[in-house]
Every structure is written in structure tokens, then in C-alpha cells.
C-alpha positions as CSV (number, residue, x, y, z in Angstrom):
1,X,144.8,-158.9,123.3
2,X,147.8,-159.9,125.5
3,X,149.5,-156.5,124.8
4,X,146.3,-154.7,125.6
5,X,146.0,-156.5,128.9
6,X,149.6,-155.6,129.7
7,X,149.1,-151.9,128.9
8,X,145.9,-151.8,130.9
9,X,147.6,-153.4,133.9
10,X,150.5,-150.9,133.7
11,X,148.0,-148.0,133.7
12,X,145.5,-149.3,136.2
13,X,147.7,-150.9,138.8
14,X,148.2,-148.0,141.1
15,X,147.1,-149.2,144.6
16,X,147.0,-145.7,146.1
17,X,145.0,-144.2,143.2
18,X,142.7,-147.2,143.2
19,X,142.1,-146.8,146.9
20,X,141.2,-143.2,146.1
21,X,138.7,-144.3,143.6
22,X,137.0,-146.6,146.1
23,X,136.9,-143.8,148.8
24,X,135.5,-141.4,146.2
25,X,132.8,-143.8,145.2
26,X,132.1,-144.6,148.8
27,X,131.5,-140.9,149.7
28,X,128.9,-140.6,146.9
29,X,127.2,-143.8,148.1
30,X,127.2,-142.4,151.6
31,X,125.6,-139.2,150.4
32,X,122.7,-141.2,148.9
33,X,122.4,-143.4,152.0
34,X,122.4,-140.3,154.3
35,X,119.6,-138.8,152.2
36,X,117.5,-141.9,152.9
37,X,118.6,-142.2,156.6
38,X,117.6,-138.6,157.2
39,X,114.1,-139.0,155.7
40,X,111.2,-138.0,158.0
41,X,107.6,-138.6,157.1
42,X,104.1,-138.2,158.6
43,X,101.4,-140.5,157.3
44,X,97.9,-140.6,158.9
45,X,99.1,-139.2,162.2
46,X,102.2,-141.4,162.6
47,X,105.8,-140.3,162.2
48,X,108.4,-142.5,160.6
49,X,112.2,-142.1,160.2
50,X,115.0,-143.3,158.0
51,X,114.6,-146.3,155.7
52,X,111.2,-147.1,157.3
53,X,110.0,-143.7,156.2
54,X,111.2,-144.3,152.7
55,X,109.3,-147.6,152.6
56,X,106.1,-146.0,153.9
57,X,106.4,-143.1,151.4
58,X,106.9,-145.6,148.5
59,X,103.8,-147.4,149.6
60,X,101.8,-144.2,149.9
61,X,103.0,-142.8,146.5
62,X,101.7,-146.0,144.8
63,X,98.1,-144.9,145.8
64,X,98.5,-141.8,143.6
65,X,100.7,-143.1,140.8
66,X,99.8,-142.2,137.2
67,X,98.7,-139.1,135.5
68,X,98.5,-136.3,138.0
69,X,95.2,-134.4,138.2
70,X,93.7,-131.6,140.3
71,X,91.4,-134.2,141.8
72,X,94.5,-136.2,143.1
73,X,96.0,-133.0,144.4
74,X,92.8,-132.1,146.3
75,X,92.5,-135.6,147.7
76,X,96.1,-135.4,149.0
77,X,95.5,-132.0,150.6
78,X,92.2,-133.2,152.1
79,X,93.9,-136.2,153.7
80,X,97.2,-134.7,154.8
81,X,96.9,-130.9,154.5
82,X,99.6,-128.7,153.2
83,X,103.3,-129.0,154.3
84,X,105.3,-126.5,156.2
85,X,108.4,-126.3,158.3
86,X,109.0,-127.7,161.8
87,X,111.5,-126.0,164.0
88,X,113.2,-122.6,164.2
89,X,115.2,-120.7,161.7
90,X,118.5,-122.5,162.2
91,X,117.2,-126.1,162.1
92,X,114.1,-126.6,160.0
93,X,112.5,-129.9,159.0
94,X,109.7,-130.4,156.5
95,X,106.5,-131.7,157.9
96,X,104.2,-134.0,156.1
97,X,105.2,-136.6,153.5
98,X,106.4,-136.9,149.9
99,X,102.9,-136.5,148.5
100,X,101.7,-133.4,150.3
101,X,105.2,-131.9,150.0
102,X,105.0,-132.3,146.3
103,X,101.6,-130.6,146.1
104,X,102.7,-127.8,148.4
105,X,105.9,-127.2,146.5
106,X,104.5,-127.3,143.0
107,X,101.0,-125.8,143.4
108,X,101.3,-123.1,146.1
109,X,103.5,-120.1,147.0
110,X,105.3,-122.0,149.7
111,X,108.8,-121.2,148.4
112,X,108.0,-117.5,148.3
113,X,106.6,-117.3,151.8
114,X,108.2,-120.3,153.5
115,X,105.0,-120.6,155.5
116,X,102.4,-123.4,155.4
117,X,99.9,-122.3,152.8
118,X,96.1,-122.6,153.3
119,X,95.1,-122.9,149.7
120,X,96.3,-123.5,146.2
121,X,98.0,-120.5,144.6
122,X,96.1,-118.9,141.8
123,X,99.2,-117.0,140.6
124,X,101.6,-119.9,140.6
125,X,102.4,-120.4,136.9
126,X,104.6,-123.4,137.3
127,X,101.9,-125.4,139.1
128,X,99.7,-125.4,136.1
129,X,102.0,-127.5,134.0
130,X,101.5,-130.5,136.3
131,X,97.8,-130.5,135.5
132,X,97.9,-130.5,131.7
133,X,97.4,-134.3,131.5
134,X,100.9,-135.5,130.7
135,X,102.7,-135.4,134.0
136,X,103.0,-138.8,135.7
137,X,103.2,-138.8,139.5
138,X,105.5,-141.2,141.3
139,X,108.0,-141.6,144.1
140,X,111.0,-139.7,142.8
141,X,112.7,-138.5,146.0
142,X,115.8,-140.7,145.8
143,X,116.1,-140.6,142.0
144,X,116.1,-136.8,141.8
145,X,118.8,-136.8,144.5
146,X,120.8,-139.1,142.3
147,X,120.4,-136.6,139.4
148,X,121.9,-133.9,141.7
149,X,124.8,-136.2,142.7
150,X,125.5,-137.5,139.2
151,X,127.3,-134.5,137.8
152,X,129.5,-134.0,140.9
153,X,130.4,-137.7,140.7
154,X,131.5,-137.4,137.1
155,X,133.6,-134.3,137.9
156,X,135.5,-136.1,140.6
157,X,135.9,-139.2,138.4
158,X,137.4,-137.0,135.7
159,X,139.9,-135.5,138.1
160,X,140.9,-139.1,139.1
161,X,141.3,-140.1,135.5
162,X,143.6,-137.1,134.8
163,X,145.8,-138.3,137.5
164,X,145.7,-141.9,136.1
165,X,146.2,-141.0,132.5
166,X,148.8,-138.2,132.6
167,X,151.8,-140.6,133.2
168,X,151.0,-142.9,130.3
169,X,153.5,-141.2,127.9
170,X,155.2,-138.6,130.1
171,X,156.4,-141.1,132.6
172,X,158.3,-143.0,129.8
173,X,159.8,-139.6,128.7
174,X,161.0,-138.9,132.2
175,X,162.6,-142.3,132.6
176,X,164.3,-142.1,129.2
177,X,162.8,-145.4,128.1
178,X,160.8,-144.1,125.1
179,X,163.5,-144.5,122.5
180,X,164.0,-148.1,123.5
181,X,160.3,-148.9,123.4
182,X,159.9,-147.2,120.0
183,X,162.6,-149.4,118.4
184,X,160.7,-152.6,119.2
185,X,159.0,-154.4,116.4
186,X,155.6,-152.9,116.9
187,X,156.8,-149.9,119.0
188,X,155.6,-147.2,116.6
189,X,152.2,-148.8,115.7
190,X,150.4,-151.4,117.7
191,X,152.0,-150.5,121.1
192,X,150.8,-147.0,120.9
193,X,147.3,-148.1,119.8
194,X,147.1,-150.5,122.7
195,X,148.1,-147.8,125.1
196,X,145.3,-145.6,123.7
197,X,142.8,-148.5,123.9
198,X,143.8,-149.3,127.5
199,X,143.3,-145.7,128.5
200,X,139.9,-145.5,127.0
201,X,139.0,-148.9,128.6
202,X,140.0,-147.5,132.0
203,X,137.8,-144.5,131.5
204,X,134.8,-146.5,130.4
205,X,135.1,-149.3,133.0
206,X,135.7,-146.9,135.9
207,X,132.7,-144.8,134.8
208,X,130.4,-147.9,134.4
209,X,131.5,-149.2,137.8
210,X,130.9,-146.0,139.7
211,X,127.5,-145.4,138.0
212,X,126.4,-149.0,138.4
213,X,127.0,-148.7,142.2
214,X,125.2,-145.4,142.4
215,X,122.2,-146.7,140.4
216,X,122.2,-150.0,142.3
217,X,122.1,-148.4,145.8
218,X,119.4,-146.0,144.7
219,X,117.3,-148.8,143.3
220,X,117.7,-150.9,146.4
221,X,116.6,-148.1,148.7
222,X,114.0,-146.3,146.6
223,X,112.8,-149.0,144.2
224,X,112.5,-148.5,140.5
225,X,108.9,-147.2,140.2
226,X,110.1,-143.6,140.3
227,X,112.0,-144.0,137.0
228,X,108.7,-143.8,135.1
229,X,107.5,-140.7,136.9
230,X,107.7,-137.3,135.4
231,X,110.8,-135.3,136.3
232,X,109.7,-132.3,138.5
233,X,111.4,-129.1,139.5
234,X,113.7,-127.5,137.0
235,X,113.7,-130.8,135.0
236,X,110.0,-130.2,134.2
237,X,110.9,-127.0,132.4
238,X,113.4,-128.9,130.3
239,X,111.1,-131.8,129.7
240,X,107.9,-129.8,128.8
241,X,105.7,-130.6,131.7
242,X,106.7,-134.1,132.5
243,X,107.0,-135.6,129.0
244,X,110.5,-136.5,130.0
245,X,110.6,-139.0,132.8
246,X,113.2,-139.3,135.5
247,X,114.5,-142.4,133.8
248,X,115.0,-140.5,130.5
249,X,116.9,-137.8,132.3
250,X,119.2,-140.4,133.9
251,X,119.7,-141.9,130.4
252,X,120.7,-138.4,129.1
253,X,123.0,-138.0,132.1
254,X,124.5,-141.3,131.5
255,X,125.4,-140.6,127.9
256,X,126.7,-137.1,128.5
257,X,128.7,-138.4,131.4
258,X,130.3,-141.1,129.3
259,X,131.1,-138.6,126.5
260,X,132.7,-136.4,129.2
261,X,134.9,-139.2,130.4
262,X,136.1,-140.2,126.9
263,X,136.8,-136.6,126.0
264,X,138.6,-136.0,129.2
265,X,140.8,-139.1,128.8
266,X,141.7,-138.2,125.2
267,X,142.8,-134.6,126.3
268,X,144.8,-136.1,129.2
269,X,146.4,-138.5,126.8
270,X,147.4,-135.8,124.4
271,X,148.9,-133.7,127.2
272,X,150.8,-136.8,128.4
273,X,152.3,-137.0,124.9
274,X,153.4,-133.3,125.0
275,X,154.8,-133.0,128.5
276,X,158.1,-134.4,129.5
277,X,157.1,-134.9,133.2
278,X,153.9,-136.5,134.7
279,X,153.5,-133.5,137.0
280,X,153.5,-131.1,134.1
281,X,150.8,-133.3,132.3
282,X,148.7,-133.3,135.5
283,X,149.0,-129.6,136.0
284,X,148.1,-128.8,132.3
285,X,145.2,-131.4,132.5
286,X,143.7,-129.8,135.6
287,X,144.0,-126.3,134.1
288,X,142.3,-127.2,130.8
289,X,139.7,-129.2,132.6
290,X,138.5,-126.3,134.8
291,X,139.3,-123.6,132.2
292,X,135.7,-123.6,130.8
293,X,134.4,-122.9,134.4
294,X,136.4,-119.7,134.4
295,X,135.3,-118.7,130.9
296,X,131.6,-119.4,131.6
297,X,131.4,-118.0,135.2
298,X,133.8,-115.0,134.8
299,X,134.4,-114.1,131.2
300,X,130.9,-114.8,129.9
301,X,129.3,-113.0,132.8
302,X,131.7,-110.0,132.4
303,X,130.8,-109.7,128.8
304,X,127.1,-109.9,129.6
305,X,127.5,-107.2,132.2
306,X,129.2,-104.9,129.7
307,X,126.3,-105.3,127.3
308,X,128.3,-107.2,124.6
309,X,125.2,-109.0,123.6
310,X,123.8,-105.7,122.2
311,X,126.4,-105.9,119.4
312,X,126.5,-108.5,116.7
313,X,130.2,-109.4,117.3
314,X,129.6,-109.6,121.0
315,X,126.6,-111.8,120.6
316,X,128.5,-114.2,118.3
317,X,131.5,-114.3,120.7
318,X,129.3,-115.0,123.7
319,X,127.6,-117.8,121.8
320,X,131.0,-119.3,120.8
321,X,132.2,-119.2,124.5
322,X,129.1,-121.0,125.7
323,X,129.3,-123.6,122.9
324,X,132.9,-124.2,123.7
325,X,132.3,-124.5,127.4
326,X,129.4,-126.9,127.1
327,X,131.4,-129.1,124.7
328,X,134.2,-129.7,127.2
329,X,134.3,-132.5,129.9
330,X,133.5,-130.4,132.9
331,X,130.2,-129.1,131.5
332,X,129.0,-132.0,129.3
333,X,127.4,-134.0,132.2
334,X,126.0,-130.8,133.8
335,X,122.1,-130.7,133.7
336,X,122.5,-127.0,132.8
337,X,123.4,-128.2,129.3
338,X,119.6,-128.5,128.8
339,X,119.2,-124.7,129.4
340,X,121.2,-123.8,126.3
341,X,119.4,-122.9,123.0
342,X,118.4,-125.8,120.9
343,X,120.3,-124.5,117.9
344,X,123.6,-125.0,119.8
345,X,123.0,-128.7,120.3
346,X,124.2,-129.4,116.7
347,X,127.5,-127.8,117.4
348,X,128.3,-129.3,120.8
349,X,128.6,-133.0,119.7
350,X,130.5,-132.0,116.6
351,X,133.0,-129.9,118.5
352,X,133.4,-132.5,121.3
353,X,133.9,-135.3,118.8
354,X,136.5,-133.3,116.8
355,X,138.5,-132.5,119.9
356,X,138.4,-136.1,121.0
357,X,139.6,-137.5,117.7
358,X,142.2,-134.7,117.2
359,X,143.7,-135.4,120.7
360,X,143.9,-139.1,120.1
361,X,145.6,-138.6,116.7
362,X,148.0,-135.9,117.9
363,X,148.8,-138.0,121.0
364,X,149.6,-140.9,118.7
365,X,151.8,-138.8,116.5
366,X,153.6,-137.0,119.3
367,X,154.7,-140.2,121.0
368,X,155.5,-142.0,117.7
369,X,157.7,-139.1,116.6
370,X,159.3,-138.6,120.0
371,X,162.5,-136.6,119.8
372,X,164.7,-136.6,122.9
373,X,166.3,-133.3,122.1
374,X,163.0,-131.4,122.0
């Protein structure tokens, strides 16, 4: 345990990088706060702003909590009307409150016309899924904003972790201290394992700290009642008309984010064991981290445009590209992972786990068998 603490201290004690972590976390907390501070709501003829508006909307949403029905939708519209925009084309603010905005967005053609509707849309297919008897209505404004911020927060955390982990082995190579350390009594066994454990602990603890702060601030501002409500918007399509709650989506995001962090740390550790300089390890780490973005956004789209999916080999290759991309750290916490075909889901955890274990094992072997002449 003493050796583990020493290794963790060596890796984690970087004041400038730690300050960067705090600033990064502070920015995401500020985004959540600004969302609340910019809230405007109209309730029974009165207009409220900021945190007071959030409190009033929470109280209003409680009146309609539970299974959403057409009767509730009609009652909301009768009381508040439909919601439109206030202002010109450059600066537009939504009128109304969370409840009638929800009804307007989900059950009318508002997003197509961008004008205040005067009736429920008879052609809006998506609105029907909210009335099938299994969608729970609740105040989800802040929690759905957190779902949007979550993936971006994990991406920036992974970039920070690459910078923190890359010097673990490569810095010792560059200082020519590796041979001395390996000749110690436990230099080729326990020392390396403790370095690996310390790196994993750094990833887990930094992730838990950041997410605890994001969850805590959201809960303080918006309360916890929205967690049991059905996830709306694109999330409804994933969750089959609200069967999946906002809280369940956050749980999925939490698990995939944690998997992303652990996989990213293991890859960075492997690269640190291969590169002789920290800057080389950082460069390689950044390249491999964002490589799936290029493959998914450029290569995959190019193949799709060329009609590769019309051929068996092209279809298989495109599937392999997507499975690889969504098995890597940059895409694992992306909500878009829920868009992929269900038959891919059995491959993604297997591939991600295999890469994680292989990187840890190869990192261990590379450092243990270090050769100065290589």
C-alpha cells in the first residue's frame, strides 16, 4: 500500500495539471449554472427569471407528474396555451414554461414551422409515443442538459488523463533511470504493478470527482424528481417511448464514461511504455484518441457515399469500422452509441475489454524488458 501511495503521488502531484483539472471542471459547472441562470418562464401571467424561474417550474411540473396523457396535455394547453418565440430572428426566447413548451415541442409541428401552433398536430408521429401509457412526465430540464454536457466532459477529462499518464514510463526512459529502478528488489514485478494500479486509480478518482460535482450541482439546482421522468427527445426513441428514465440514461452514461476512462488510461500507459520521450507518448495518445472520429466522420461517410454498403465486403467493412470506433474511448460515452444496431453491442464490450487488457499487459512487458539500446 505504501508503494502504491508513492506511485500515485508521483503521477498525480502536478500542480499545473491539477489546476487545469479544476478549471476544466469549473467550466462545465458554469455551463450548468448558466443554463439555470438563463431560464425564463411564464406562469399564470407572471414572468420569472433565473433560479426563481427554475423553482417555479419545478413546482408547476409537480402538478402534472406521472403518466402523461392526452387529458394532461389538453389541460396544460387550456391553461397556458401553446409556446412560441419572443423576439426577432437574431435573438429569440421561448415563451411559456416547461410544461407548455414540452407539449408544444412533442405534440405539434412547432419545430417545422417555428411558429406558435394553434392546435395539436395530426401528422406528428413522434408525439403519439408520449400518449401510449408508459411515458412519465416530470421536470427534466436540467437533467437533460447534463446528459448533453456529460459526453463533452468525459472527452476533456480523457485529454487531461493522456497528459497525466503519458510520462509514467517515458519520463523514466528520458531521464535514464529505468535500468536503476528495474534492478531494485521488486523493480520488475511489484513496482510495475503499483504504477499500473496508481494510473487506474487516478483515472477512476478524477472521473468520480468530476461527475460527482456535475451531478451534485444539477441536483441542488433542479432537484431529483426529474430522474424518474421519462427521457424525451432523441432519448425517447432509444428508450422505447419513455420506458427508460432520465436516471437510467445517466446510469448508462456513467458506466460508459467509466469504461472510456479506463480504456483511455490503459492505451496511454501502453504508449508511455513504447515511447522514449513524454512528448512522443502524448502525441501518439492524442492521435489514437481522435483517430476513431476521423474514421467514423470521414472514412465511413466516404464509403457510404460510394455505395460500399451495396456489396457484401463493403457492408462487412463498414460494420467493422463502426464497431471499432464505438469501442474506443472517444465514442464509448457518446449517446450516439444507442443508435447502433443491437447485434453490435455484443462485440463492443468484448473488443474494448480486449484492448484494455492487452494494453496493460504489453505496457507491463515493455517496461519490464526495457532495453536502452532500442
